[in-house]
N, C-alpha and C positions, 0 to 999 in steps of 0.2 A: 113730366115735360118730354116731349118728343122733338128730337133735333135731326137734321139731315146733314150729311157731310157736304162741304163745298169744295170746289176745285181751288187748288193753290199751286200753280205751276203744274208739274207732273205728279203732284201728290194730292192727297185729300186732307182737309182740315175740319176740325170740329170747333165751332165758335161757342165759347162759354160766356154767357151773359154776365155783365158786371155785378148784378145782385148776388149771383151764385159765387163769384170770385170773392166778393166781400164777406159772404157768409162763411166761406171756408178759409178766410184770411190768406188768400193766394193773390199774388200780383205777377206782373210780367217778369220779375226777377226771381220768383220762387222756383227752385228746381223741383221737377215732378218725376215720380217713378211710375212707369206704365207697366202693368202686369196683366195677366189673364188667368182665369180659372178654367180655361178651355172653351168657355161659352160667352163670358162677359169680359169686357174691358174694364180694368180697375186703374184709376188715375189718382195717385195720392201724393201729397207733399212729402218730400224727402225729410225724414226725421233726423234728429241729432244722433249720429252713430255712437259716439262715446256714451251718451246718456242711455241709449238702448242696451249697449254692452254692459254698462254698470248695473242696469236694472236686471238683465238676464242673469248676471253673476250673483246678485243678491237673491234672486228667486231660487236659483239652484242651491245656494247655501241654506236658505230656509227649508227647502224641500229635503235636503240632506240631513239637516239637524233635527227636523221634526217629522220625519217620514212616518214613524209609528203613530204619532198623534193625528196626523192628517189622514192616515189610512183608517183609523178608528172613526174619525169624524165623517168620512165618506160612507161608512156603513150605516 
């Protein structure tokens, strides 16, 4: 899909069609994070920070406890 920016006051806006919003389960109240990789614009719904932190802590624990086994599996 190719889109063009539209004027919105002194800014530019990108209109996201309703089917896309529904597919992503995003609505007007969903906070969005806007990042870039230096070439592309990346728009993502903001995740649950506590859940992400808990997952990262669990992953670090698994990596710490099973580092040797994981290293052998990687070979």
